[in-house]
PyMOL Python script that loads the backbone (N, CA, C, O; Angstrom):
from pymol import cmd

cmd.read_pdbstr("""\
ATOM      1  N   UNK A   1      77.341  75.112 139.184  1.00  0.00           N
ATOM      2  CA  UNK A   1      78.784  75.205 139.162  1.00  0.00           C
ATOM      3  C   UNK A   1      79.231  76.504 138.495  1.00  0.00           C
ATOM      4  O   UNK A   1      80.255  77.073 138.873  1.00  0.00           O
ATOM      5  N   UNK A   2      78.471  76.976 137.508  1.00  0.00           N
ATOM      6  CA  UNK A   2      78.829  78.228 136.847  1.00  0.00           C
ATOM      7  C   UNK A   2      78.729  79.397 137.817  1.00  0.00           C
ATOM      8  O   UNK A   2      79.474  80.369 137.696  1.00  0.00           O
ATOM      9  N   UNK A   3      77.819  79.310 138.773  1.00  0.00           N
ATOM     10  CA  UNK A   3      77.684  80.376 139.759  1.00  0.00           C
ATOM     11  C   UNK A   3      78.934  80.459 140.620  1.00  0.00           C
ATOM     12  O   UNK A   3      79.379  81.551 140.972  1.00  0.00           O
ATOM     13  N   UNK A   4      79.492  79.322 140.954  1.00  0.00           N
ATOM     14  CA  UNK A   4      80.704  79.307 141.779  1.00  0.00           C
ATOM     15  C   UNK A   4      81.873  79.928 141.022  1.00  0.00           C
ATOM     16  O   UNK A   4      82.651  80.688 141.599  1.00  0.00           O
ATOM     17  N   UNK A   5      82.007  79.605 139.706  1.00  0.00           N
ATOM     18  CA  UNK A   5      83.079  80.187 138.908  1.00  0.00           C
ATOM     19  C   UNK A   5      82.901  81.697 138.777  1.00  0.00           C
ATOM     20  O   UNK A   5      83.876  82.444 138.854  1.00  0.00           O
ATOM     21  N   UNK A   6      81.672  82.150 138.581  1.00  0.00           N
ATOM     22  CA  UNK A   6      81.400  83.576 138.492  1.00  0.00           C
ATOM     23  C   UNK A   6      81.756  84.256 139.805  1.00  0.00           C
ATOM     24  O   UNK A   6      82.339  85.340 139.813  1.00  0.00           O
ATOM     25  N   UNK A   7      81.406  83.618 140.909  1.00  0.00           N
ATOM     26  CA  UNK A   7      81.728  84.195 142.210  1.00  0.00           C
ATOM     27  C   UNK A   7      83.237  84.280 142.395  1.00  0.00           C
ATOM     28  O   UNK A   7      83.733  85.239 142.987  1.00  0.00           O
ATOM     29  N   UNK A   8      83.977  83.284 141.895  1.00  0.00           N
ATOM     30  CA  UNK A   8      85.430  83.301 142.002  1.00  0.00           C
ATOM     31  C   UNK A   8      86.039  84.440 141.196  1.00  0.00           C
ATOM     32  O   UNK A   8      86.975  85.095 141.657  1.00  0.00           O
ATOM     33  N   UNK A   9      85.521  84.682 140.004  1.00  0.00           N
ATOM     34  CA  UNK A   9      86.025  85.770 139.172  1.00  0.00           C
ATOM     35  C   UNK A   9      85.686  87.112 139.801  1.00  0.00           C
ATOM     36  O   UNK A   9      86.515  88.022 139.826  1.00  0.00           O
ATOM     37  N   UNK A  10      84.479  87.230 140.302  1.00  0.00           N
ATOM     38  CA  UNK A  10      84.065  88.479 140.954  1.00  0.00           C
ATOM     39  C   UNK A  10      84.916  88.740 142.199  1.00  0.00           C
ATOM     40  O   UNK A  10      85.314  89.871 142.474  1.00  0.00           O
ATOM     41  N   UNK A  11      85.179  87.682 142.930  1.00  0.00           N
ATOM     42  CA  UNK A  11      85.999  87.816 144.132  1.00  0.00           C
ATOM     43  C   UNK A  11      87.412  88.268 143.765  1.00  0.00           C
ATOM     44  O   UNK A  11      88.006  89.083 144.472  1.00  0.00           O
ATOM     45  N   UNK A  12      87.958  87.739 142.654  1.00  0.00           N
ATOM     46  CA  UNK A  12      89.292  88.143 142.232  1.00  0.00           C
ATOM     47  C   UNK A  12      89.316  89.601 141.798  1.00  0.00           C
ATOM     48  O   UNK A  12      90.238  90.337 142.150  1.00  0.00           O
ATOM     49  N   UNK A  13      88.303  90.028 141.033  1.00  0.00           N
ATOM     50  CA  UNK A  13      88.312  91.396 140.521  1.00  0.00           C
ATOM     51  C   UNK A  13      88.244  92.437 141.635  1.00  0.00           C
ATOM     52  O   UNK A  13      88.754  93.545 141.469  1.00  0.00           O
ATOM     53  N   UNK A  14      87.634  92.107 142.748  1.00  0.00           N
ATOM     54  CA  UNK A  14      87.534  93.060 143.848  1.00  0.00           C
ATOM     55  C   UNK A  14      88.627  92.862 144.897  1.00  0.00           C
ATOM     56  O   UNK A  14      88.621  93.530 145.931  1.00  0.00           O
ATOM     57  N   UNK A  15      89.564  91.950 144.637  1.00  0.00           N
ATOM     58  CA  UNK A  15      90.712  91.816 145.531  1.00  0.00           C
ATOM     59  C   UNK A  15      91.735  92.891 145.185  1.00  0.00           C
ATOM     60  O   UNK A  15      91.569  93.608 144.198  1.00  0.00           O
ATOM     61  N   UNK A  16      92.791  93.009 145.987  1.00  0.00           N
ATOM     62  CA  UNK A  16      93.830  94.007 145.707  1.00  0.00           C
ATOM     63  C   UNK A  16      94.507  93.728 144.374  1.00  0.00           C
ATOM     64  O   UNK A  16      94.751  94.651 143.596  1.00  0.00           O
ATOM     65  N   UNK A  17      94.810  92.473 144.108  1.00  0.00           N
ATOM     66  CA  UNK A  17      95.467  92.123 142.845  1.00  0.00           C
ATOM     67  C   UNK A  17      94.565  92.412 141.658  1.00  0.00           C
ATOM     68  O   UNK A  17      95.026  92.909 140.630  1.00  0.00           O
ATOM     69  N   UNK A  18      93.281  92.105 141.794  1.00  0.00           N
ATOM     70  CA  UNK A  18      92.343  92.356 140.710  1.00  0.00           C
ATOM     71  C   UNK A  18      92.190  93.832 140.417  1.00  0.00           C
ATOM     72  O   UNK A  18      92.141  94.233 139.254  1.00  0.00           O
ATOM     73  N   UNK A  19      92.114  94.649 141.459  1.00  0.00           N
ATOM     74  CA  UNK A  19      91.991  96.090 141.264  1.00  0.00           C
ATOM     75  C   UNK A  19      93.245  96.673 140.608  1.00  0.00           C
ATOM     76  O   UNK A  19      93.151  97.564 139.764  1.00  0.00           O
ATOM     77  N   UNK A  20      94.410  96.170 140.998  1.00  0.00           N
ATOM     78  CA  UNK A  20      95.659  96.616 140.364  1.00  0.00           C
ATOM     79  C   UNK A  20      95.656  96.220 138.885  1.00  0.00           C
ATOM     80  O   UNK A  20      96.050  97.011 138.028  1.00  0.00           O
ATOM     81  N   UNK A  21      95.211  94.998 138.589  1.00  0.00           N
ATOM     82  CA  UNK A  21      95.155  94.546 137.202  1.00  0.00           C
ATOM     83  C   UNK A  21      94.184  95.398 136.386  1.00  0.00           C
ATOM     84  O   UNK A  21      94.514  95.800 135.271  1.00  0.00           O
ATOM     85  N   UNK A  22      93.007  95.678 136.913  1.00  0.00           N
ATOM     86  CA  UNK A  22      92.027  96.507 136.209  1.00  0.00           C
ATOM     87  C   UNK A  22      92.586  97.916 135.985  1.00  0.00           C
ATOM     88  O   UNK A  22      92.424  98.479 134.902  1.00  0.00           O
ATOM     89  N   UNK A  23      93.234  98.481 136.987  1.00  0.00           N
ATOM     90  CA  UNK A  23      93.833  99.806 136.838  1.00  0.00           C
ATOM     91  C   UNK A  23      94.933  99.817 135.797  1.00  0.00           C
ATOM     92  O   UNK A  23      95.016 100.737 134.983  1.00  0.00           O
ATOM     93  N   UNK A  24      95.783  98.793 135.819  1.00  0.00           N
ATOM     94  CA  UNK A  24      96.859  98.704 134.834  1.00  0.00           C
ATOM     95  C   UNK A  24      96.297  98.593 133.420  1.00  0.00           C
ATOM     96  O   UNK A  24      96.783  99.258 132.506  1.00  0.00           O
ATOM     97  N   UNK A  25      95.271  97.754 133.235  1.00  0.00           N
ATOM     98  CA  UNK A  25      94.681  97.601 131.909  1.00  0.00           C
ATOM     99  C   UNK A  25      93.999  98.886 131.441  1.00  0.00           C
ATOM    100  O   UNK A  25      94.020  99.197 130.250  1.00  0.00           O
ATOM    101  N   UNK A  26      93.397  99.630 132.360  1.00  0.00           N
ATOM    102  CA  UNK A  26      92.765 100.900 131.999  1.00  0.00           C
ATOM    103  C   UNK A  26      93.808 101.918 131.552  1.00  0.00           C
ATOM    104  O   UNK A  26      93.615 102.592 130.540  1.00  0.00           O
ATOM    105  N   UNK A  27      94.906 102.040 132.288  1.00  0.00           N
ATOM    106  CA  UNK A  27      95.973 102.981 131.918  1.00  0.00           C
ATOM    107  C   UNK A  27      96.632 102.552 130.612  1.00  0.00           C
ATOM    108  O   UNK A  27      96.907 103.393 129.756  1.00  0.00           O
ATOM    109  N   UNK A  28      96.888 101.254 130.447  1.00  0.00           N
ATOM    110  CA  UNK A  28      97.498 100.762 129.210  1.00  0.00           C
ATOM    111  C   UNK A  28      96.571 101.003 128.024  1.00  0.00           C
ATOM    112  O   UNK A  28      97.030 101.377 126.945  1.00  0.00           O
ATOM    113  N   UNK A  29      95.281 100.792 128.214  1.00  0.00           N
ATOM    114  CA  UNK A  29      94.313 101.042 127.147  1.00  0.00           C
ATOM    115  C   UNK A  29      94.262 102.504 126.755  1.00  0.00           C
ATOM    116  O   UNK A  29      94.173 102.837 125.573  1.00  0.00           O
ATOM    117  N   UNK A  30      94.318 103.375 127.750  1.00  0.00           N
ATOM    118  CA  UNK A  30      94.309 104.810 127.461  1.00  0.00           C
ATOM    119  C   UNK A  30      95.530 105.206 126.631  1.00  0.00           C
ATOM    120  O   UNK A  30      95.393 105.886 125.614  1.00  0.00           O
ATOM    121  N   UNK A  31      96.721 104.785 127.058  1.00  0.00           N
ATOM    122  CA  UNK A  31      97.926 105.163 126.326  1.00  0.00           C
ATOM    123  C   UNK A  31      97.980 104.511 124.951  1.00  0.00           C
ATOM    124  O   UNK A  31      98.491 105.108 124.004  1.00  0.00           O
ATOM    125  N   UNK A  32      97.460 103.293 124.832  1.00  0.00           N
ATOM    126  CA  UNK A  32      97.414 102.643 123.531  1.00  0.00           C
ATOM    127  C   UNK A  32      96.509 103.425 122.585  1.00  0.00           C
ATOM    128  O   UNK A  32      96.854 103.623 121.421  1.00  0.00           O
ATOM    129  N   UNK A  33      95.355 103.870 123.077  1.00  0.00           N
ATOM    130  CA  UNK A  33      94.445 104.672 122.257  1.00  0.00           C
ATOM    131  C   UNK A  33      95.061 106.037 121.933  1.00  0.00           C
ATOM    132  O   UNK A  33      94.967 106.501 120.796  1.00  0.00           O
ATOM    133  N   UNK A  34      95.687 106.681 122.918  1.00  0.00           N
ATOM    134  CA  UNK A  34      96.245 108.014 122.709  1.00  0.00           C
ATOM    135  C   UNK A  34      97.370 107.999 121.669  1.00  0.00           C
ATOM    136  O   UNK A  34      97.492 108.934 120.878  1.00  0.00           O
ATOM    137  N   UNK A  35      98.183 106.957 121.664  1.00  0.00           N
ATOM    138  CA  UNK A  35      99.315 106.896 120.747  1.00  0.00           C
ATOM    139  C   UNK A  35      98.917 106.428 119.344  1.00  0.00           C
ATOM    140  O   UNK A  35      99.574 106.784 118.366  1.00  0.00           O
ATOM    141  N   UNK A  36      97.858 105.640 119.241  1.00  0.00           N
ATOM    142  CA  UNK A  36      97.527 105.035 117.952  1.00  0.00           C
ATOM    143  C   UNK A  36      96.155 105.441 117.430  1.00  0.00           C
ATOM    144  O   UNK A  36      95.608 104.775 116.551  1.00  0.00           O
ATOM    145  N   UNK A  37      95.599 106.515 117.955  1.00  0.00           N
ATOM    146  CA  UNK A  37      94.258 106.947 117.558  1.00  0.00           C
ATOM    147  C   UNK A  37      94.169 107.229 116.059  1.00  0.00           C
ATOM    148  O   UNK A  37      93.208 106.819 115.409  1.00  0.00           O
ATOM    149  N   UNK A  38      95.152 107.917 115.513  1.00  0.00           N
ATOM    150  CA  UNK A  38      95.122 108.262 114.092  1.00  0.00           C
ATOM    151  C   UNK A  38      95.183 107.011 113.222  1.00  0.00           C
ATOM    152  O   UNK A  38      94.492 106.930 112.206  1.00  0.00           O
ATOM    153  N   UNK A  39      95.997 106.043 113.607  1.00  0.00           N
ATOM    154  CA  UNK A  39      96.111 104.813 112.823  1.00  0.00           C
ATOM    155  C   UNK A  39      94.815 104.006 112.887  1.00  0.00           C
ATOM    156  O   UNK A  39      94.366 103.465 111.876  1.00  0.00           O
ATOM    157  N   UNK A  40      94.224 103.929 114.061  1.00  0.00           N
ATOM    158  CA  UNK A  40      93.000 103.150 114.230  1.00  0.00           C
ATOM    159  C   UNK A  40      91.856 103.785 113.449  1.00  0.00           C
ATOM    160  O   UNK A  40      91.110 103.086 112.763  1.00  0.00           O
ATOM    161  N   UNK A  41      91.713 105.087 113.547  1.00  0.00           N
ATOM    162  CA  UNK A  41      90.615 105.752 112.846  1.00  0.00           C
ATOM    163  C   UNK A  41      90.797 105.724 111.331  1.00  0.00           C
ATOM    164  O   UNK A  41      89.811 105.685 110.595  1.00  0.00           O
ATOM    165  N   UNK A  42      92.035 105.742 110.857  1.00  0.00           N
ATOM    166  CA  UNK A  42      92.283 105.697 109.420  1.00  0.00           C
ATOM    167  C   UNK A  42      91.879 104.351 108.829  1.00  0.00           C
ATOM    168  O   UNK A  42      91.381 104.292 107.705  1.00  0.00           O
ATOM    169  N   UNK A  43      92.087 103.279 109.573  1.00  0.00           N
ATOM    170  CA  UNK A  43      91.777 101.938 109.085  1.00  0.00           C
ATOM    171  C   UNK A  43      90.469 101.395 109.640  1.00  0.00           C
ATOM    172  O   UNK A  43      90.192 100.203 109.508  1.00  0.00           O
ATOM    173  N   UNK A  44      89.664 102.246 110.256  1.00  0.00           N
ATOM    174  CA  UNK A  44      88.419 101.795 110.876  1.00  0.00           C
ATOM    175  C   UNK A  44      87.459 101.130 109.884  1.00  0.00           C
ATOM    176  O   UNK A  44      86.879 100.101 110.231  1.00  0.00           O
ATOM    177  N   UNK A  45      87.259 101.653 108.682  1.00  0.00           N
ATOM    178  CA  UNK A  45      86.363 100.936 107.748  1.00  0.00           C
ATOM    179  C   UNK A  45      86.847  99.516 107.431  1.00  0.00           C
ATOM    180  O   UNK A  45      86.045  98.583 107.384  1.00  0.00           O
ATOM    181  N   UNK A  46      88.140  99.352 107.216  1.00  0.00           N
ATOM    182  CA  UNK A  46      88.683  98.021 106.945  1.00  0.00           C
ATOM    183  C   UNK A  46      88.546  97.116 108.163  1.00  0.00           C
ATOM    184  O   UNK A  46      88.205  95.941 108.028  1.00  0.00           O
ATOM    185  N   UNK A  47      88.805  97.649 109.334  1.00  0.00           N
ATOM    186  CA  UNK A  47      88.680  96.860 110.561  1.00  0.00           C
ATOM    187  C   UNK A  47      87.239  96.404 110.749  1.00  0.00           C
ATOM    188  O   UNK A  47      87.000  95.259 111.136  1.00  0.00           O
ATOM    189  N   UNK A  48      86.276  97.281 110.481  1.00  0.00           N
ATOM    190  CA  UNK A  48      84.868  96.912 110.632  1.00  0.00           C
ATOM    191  C   UNK A  48      84.452  95.850 109.619  1.00  0.00           C
ATOM    192  O   UNK A  48      83.743  94.907 109.972  1.00  0.00           O
ATOM    193  N   UNK A  49      84.879  95.987 108.369  1.00  0.00           N
ATOM    194  CA  UNK A  49      84.535  94.995 107.351  1.00  0.00           C
ATOM    195  C   UNK A  49      85.123  93.633 107.720  1.00  0.00           C
ATOM    196  O   UNK A  49      84.430  92.618 107.651  1.00  0.00           O
ATOM    197  N   UNK A  50      86.380  93.608 108.105  1.00  0.00           N
ATOM    198  CA  UNK A  50      86.996  92.338 108.489  1.00  0.00           C
ATOM    199  C   UNK A  50      86.350  91.765 109.743  1.00  0.00           C
ATOM    200  O   UNK A  50      86.207  90.548 109.866  1.00  0.00           O
ATOM    201  N   UNK A  51      85.960  92.627 110.672  1.00  0.00           N
ATOM    202  CA  UNK A  51      85.280  92.156 111.876  1.00  0.00           C
ATOM    203  C   UNK A  51      83.931  91.535 111.568  1.00  0.00           C
ATOM    204  O   UNK A  51      83.553  90.531 112.172  1.00  0.00           O
ATOM    205  N   UNK A  52      83.201  92.130 110.628  1.00  0.00           N
ATOM    206  CA  UNK A  52      81.912  91.564 110.226  1.00  0.00           C
ATOM    207  C   UNK A  52      82.126  90.211 109.547  1.00  0.00           C
ATOM    208  O   UNK A  52      81.366  89.272 109.782  1.00  0.00           O
ATOM    209  N   UNK A  53      83.146  90.108 108.715  1.00  0.00           N
ATOM    210  CA  UNK A  53      83.424  88.831 108.041  1.00  0.00           C
ATOM    211  C   UNK A  53      83.770  87.743 109.051  1.00  0.00           C
ATOM    212  O   UNK A  53      83.270  86.622 108.950  1.00  0.00           O
ATOM    213  N   UNK A  54      84.601  88.057 110.000  1.00  0.00           N
ATOM    214  CA  UNK A  54      84.972  87.076 111.021  1.00  0.00           C
ATOM    215  C   UNK A  54      83.753  86.702 111.859  1.00  0.00           C
ATOM    216  O   UNK A  54      83.553  85.528 112.168  1.00  0.00           O
ATOM    217  N   UNK A  55      82.943  87.682 112.225  1.00  0.00           N
ATOM    218  CA  UNK A  55      81.742  87.391 112.996  1.00  0.00           C
ATOM    219  C   UNK A  55      80.773  86.511 112.240  1.00  0.00           C
ATOM    220  O   UNK A  55      80.208  85.580 112.815  1.00  0.00           O
ATOM    221  N   UNK A  56      80.567  86.788 110.944  1.00  0.00           N
ATOM    222  CA  UNK A  56      79.686  85.937 110.142  1.00  0.00           C
ATOM    223  C   UNK A  56      80.248  84.532 110.028  1.00  0.00           C
ATOM    224  O   UNK A  56      79.488  83.563 110.063  1.00  0.00           O
ATOM    225  N   UNK A  57      81.559  84.398 109.892  1.00  0.00           N
ATOM    226  CA  UNK A  57      82.181  83.089 109.797  1.00  0.00           C
ATOM    227  C   UNK A  57      81.920  82.281 111.067  1.00  0.00           C
ATOM    228  O   UNK A  57      81.556  81.107 110.990  1.00  0.00           O
ATOM    229  N   UNK A  58      82.103  82.895 112.223  1.00  0.00           N
ATOM    230  CA  UNK A  58      81.899  82.179 113.476  1.00  0.00           C
ATOM    231  C   UNK A  58      80.440  81.831 113.713  1.00  0.00           C
ATOM    232  O   UNK A  58      80.136  80.712 114.128  1.00  0.00           O
ATOM    233  N   UNK A  59      79.533  82.761 113.461  1.00  0.00           N
ATOM    234  CA  UNK A  59      78.139  82.545 113.819  1.00  0.00           C
ATOM    235  C   UNK A  59      77.345  81.811 112.745  1.00  0.00           C
ATOM    236  O   UNK A  59      76.344  81.174 113.070  1.00  0.00           O
ATOM    237  N   UNK A  60      77.743  81.873 111.503  1.00  0.00           N
ATOM    238  CA  UNK A  60      76.970  81.233 110.444  1.00  0.00           C
ATOM    239  C   UNK A  60      77.362  79.775 110.232  1.00  0.00           C
ATOM    240  O   UNK A  60      76.591  79.030 109.626  1.00  0.00           O
ATOM    241  N   UNK A  61      78.519  79.342 110.701  1.00  0.00           N
ATOM    242  CA  UNK A  61      78.917  77.950 110.532  1.00  0.00           C
ATOM    243  C   UNK A  61      78.149  77.013 111.447  1.00  0.00           C
ATOM    244  O   UNK A  61      78.202  75.799 111.248  1.00  0.00           O
ATOM    245  N   UNK A  62      77.452  77.515 112.420  1.00  0.00           N
ATOM    246  CA  UNK A  62      76.698  76.649 113.314  1.00  0.00           C
ATOM    247  C   UNK A  62      75.561  75.931 112.617  1.00  0.00           C
ATOM    248  O   UNK A  62      75.099  74.903 113.112  1.00  0.00           O
ATOM    249  N   UNK A  63      75.092  76.438 111.483  1.00  0.00           N
ATOM    250  CA  UNK A  63      73.972  75.857 110.782  1.00  0.00           C
ATOM    251  C   UNK A  63      74.284  74.542 110.095  1.00  0.00           C
ATOM    252  O   UNK A  63      73.388  73.713 109.941  1.00  0.00           O
ATOM    253  N   UNK A  64      75.527  74.320 109.675  1.00  0.00           N
ATOM    254  CA  UNK A  64      75.824  73.083 108.969  1.00  0.00           C
ATOM    255  C   UNK A  64      76.941  72.282 109.620  1.00  0.00           C
ATOM    256  O   UNK A  64      77.492  71.381 108.989  1.00  0.00           O
ATOM    257  N   UNK A  65      77.282  72.580 110.844  1.00  0.00           N
ATOM    258  CA  UNK A  65      78.213  71.732 111.585  1.00  0.00           C
ATOM    259  C   UNK A  65      79.673  72.011 111.360  1.00  0.00           C
ATOM    260  O   UNK A  65      80.488  71.118 111.594  1.00  0.00           O
ATOM    261  N   UNK A  66      80.052  73.162 110.932  1.00  0.00           N
ATOM    262  CA  UNK A  66      81.462  73.495 110.803  1.00  0.00           C
ATOM    263  C   UNK A  66      82.002  73.201 109.416  1.00  0.00           C
ATOM    264  O   UNK A  66      81.243  73.120 108.450  1.00  0.00           O
ATOM    265  N   UNK A  67      83.323  73.040 109.318  1.00  0.00           N
ATOM    266  CA  UNK A  67      83.973  72.855 108.033  1.00  0.00           C
ATOM    267  C   UNK A  67      83.847  71.436 107.506  1.00  0.00           C
ATOM    268  O   UNK A  67      84.096  71.208 106.322  1.00  0.00           O
ATOM    269  N   UNK A  68      83.476  70.486 108.327  1.00  0.00           N
ATOM    270  CA  UNK A  68      83.440  69.090 107.895  1.00  0.00           C
ATOM    271  C   UNK A  68      82.339  68.783 106.903  1.00  0.00           C
ATOM    272  O   UNK A  68      82.426  67.761 106.223  1.00  0.00           O
ATOM    273  N   UNK A  69      81.319  69.594 106.779  1.00  0.00           N
ATOM    274  CA  UNK A  69      80.183  69.273 105.936  1.00  0.00           C
ATOM    275  C   UNK A  69      80.168  69.951 104.584  1.00  0.00           C
ATOM    276  O   UNK A  69      79.094  70.109 104.004  1.00  0.00           O
ATOM    277  N   UNK A  70      81.310  70.359 104.054  1.00  0.00           N
ATOM    278  CA  UNK A  70      81.333  71.076 102.777  1.00  0.00           C
ATOM    279  C   UNK A  70      81.247  70.158 101.577  1.00  0.00           C
ATOM    280  O   UNK A  70      81.094  70.651 100.459  1.00  0.00           O
ATOM    281  N   UNK A  71      81.335  68.863 101.746  1.00  0.00           N
ATOM    282  CA  UNK A  71      81.233  67.952 100.614  1.00  0.00           C
ATOM    283  C   UNK A  71      82.597  67.661 100.026  1.00  0.00           C
ATOM    284  O   UNK A  71      83.631  67.886 100.656  1.00  0.00           O
ATOM    285  N   UNK A  72      82.576  67.155  98.804  1.00  0.00           N
ATOM    286  CA  UNK A  72      83.837  66.830  98.143  1.00  0.00           C
ATOM    287  C   UNK A  72      84.220  65.374  98.306  1.00  0.00           C
ATOM    288  O   UNK A  72      85.180  64.923  97.682  1.00  0.00           O
ATOM    289  N   UNK A  73      83.508  64.635  99.117  1.00  0.00           N
ATOM    290  CA  UNK A  73      83.793  63.226  99.328  1.00  0.00           C
ATOM    291  C   UNK A  73      82.498  62.462  99.435  1.00  0.00           C
ATOM    292  O   UNK A  73      81.420  63.055  99.399  1.00  0.00           O
ATOM    293  N   UNK A  74      82.589  61.147  99.567  1.00  0.00           N
ATOM    294  CA  UNK A  74      81.369  60.355  99.691  1.00  0.00           C
ATOM    295  C   UNK A  74      80.809  60.510 101.096  1.00  0.00           C
ATOM    296  O   UNK A  74      81.550  60.628 102.072  1.00  0.00           O
ATOM    297  N   UNK A  75      79.507  60.508 101.174  1.00  0.00           N
ATOM    298  CA  UNK A  75      78.832  60.700 102.449  1.00  0.00           C
ATOM    299  C   UNK A  75      78.244  59.378 102.902  1.00  0.00           C
ATOM    300  O   UNK A  75      77.614  58.680 102.108  1.00  0.00           O
ATOM    301  N   UNK A  76      78.438  59.019 104.165  1.00  0.00           N
ATOM    302  CA  UNK A  76      77.856  57.802 104.711  1.00  0.00           C
ATOM    303  C   UNK A  76      76.373  57.966 104.969  1.00  0.00           C
ATOM    304  O   UNK A  76      75.653  56.969 105.039  1.00  0.00           O
ATOM    305  N   UNK A  77      75.896  59.185 105.111  1.00  0.00           N
ATOM    306  CA  UNK A  77      74.496  59.432 105.402  1.00  0.00           C
ATOM    307  C   UNK A  77      73.629  59.345 104.152  1.00  0.00           C
ATOM    308  O   UNK A  77      72.406  59.275 104.272  1.00  0.00           O
ATOM    309  N   UNK A  78      74.215  59.348 102.960  1.00  0.00           N
ATOM    310  CA  UNK A  78      73.469  59.323 101.712  1.00  0.00           C
ATOM    311  C   UNK A  78      73.235  57.868 101.292  1.00  0.00           C
ATOM    312  O   UNK A  78      74.193  57.185 100.928  1.00  0.00           O
ATOM    313  N   UNK A  79      71.985  57.369 101.332  1.00  0.00           N
ATOM    314  CA  UNK A  79      71.742  55.969 100.969  1.00  0.00           C
ATOM    315  C   UNK A  79      71.954  55.714  99.479  1.00  0.00           C
ATOM    316  O   UNK A  79      72.231  54.578  99.094  1.00  0.00           O
ATOM    317  N   UNK A  80      71.834  56.729  98.634  1.00  0.00           N
ATOM    318  CA  UNK A  80      72.042  56.556  97.205  1.00  0.00           C
ATOM    319  C   UNK A  80      73.505  56.313  96.860  1.00  0.00           C
ATOM    320  O   UNK A  80      73.809  55.760  95.803  1.00  0.00           O
ATOM    321  N   UNK A  81      74.418  56.724  97.747  1.00  0.00           N
ATOM    322  CA  UNK A  81      75.839  56.541  97.458  1.00  0.00           C
ATOM    323  C   UNK A  81      76.216  55.067  97.448  1.00  0.00           C
ATOM    324  O   UNK A  81      77.197  54.693  96.806  1.00  0.00           O
ATOM    325  N   UNK A  82      75.455  54.211  98.151  1.00  0.00           N
ATOM    326  CA  UNK A  82      75.716  52.773  98.142  1.00  0.00           C
ATOM    327  C   UNK A  82      75.454  52.201  96.760  1.00  0.00           C
ATOM    328  O   UNK A  82      76.171  51.299  96.327  1.00  0.00           O
ATOM    329  N   UNK A  83      74.437  52.704  96.050  1.00  0.00           N
ATOM    330  CA  UNK A  83      74.081  52.178  94.741  1.00  0.00           C
ATOM    331  C   UNK A  83      75.068  52.599  93.666  1.00  0.00           C
ATOM    332  O   UNK A  83      75.173  51.922  92.644  1.00  0.00           O
ATOM    333  N   UNK A  84      75.787  53.681  93.857  1.00  0.00           N
ATOM    334  CA  UNK A  84      76.683  54.195  92.830  1.00  0.00           C
ATOM    335  C   UNK A  84      78.064  53.599  92.909  1.00  0.00           C
ATOM    336  O   UNK A  84      78.855  53.789  91.986  1.00  0.00           O
ATOM    337  N   UNK A  85      78.388  52.896  93.953  1.00  0.00           N
ATOM    338  CA  UNK A  85      79.741  52.333  94.097  1.00  0.00           C
ATOM    339  C   UNK A  85      79.917  51.137  93.162  1.00  0.00           C
ATOM    340  O   UNK A  85      78.981  50.385  92.892  1.00  0.00           O
ATOM    341  N   UNK A  86      81.140  50.993  92.684  1.00  0.00           N
ATOM    342  CA  UNK A  86      81.442  49.853  91.813  1.00  0.00           C
ATOM    343  C   UNK A  86      81.504  48.583  92.640  1.00  0.00           C
ATOM    344  O   UNK A  86      81.968  48.617  93.779  1.00  0.00           O
ATOM    345  N   UNK A  87      81.048  47.461  92.094  1.00  0.00           N
ATOM    346  CA  UNK A  87      81.070  46.190  92.845  1.00  0.00           C
ATOM    347  C   UNK A  87      82.449  45.634  93.037  1.00  0.00           C
ATOM    348  O   UNK A  87      82.609  44.577  93.648  1.00  0.00           O
TER     349      UNK A  87
END
""", "prot")
cmd.dss("prot")
cmd.show_as("cartoon", "prot")
cmd.util.cbc("prot")
cmd.orient("prot")
């Protein structure tokens, strides 16, 4: 099924509408870079540091299942927690 979706996207990109969209995005990207080059290059170290932080956040959370496993509450998976509860 993924092959069919890929074929659909490829078919769109090579249609008249897709080519117009790609051309428009290329021209818009060029003018965006030309007008804001000085601002982007001045803040490039900060942008890279923040990008690395965001990337580490997305890729490193896969090891413990997301934000739900940070603790702070009783765990149902811990058999010792049953013994510590008050009767």
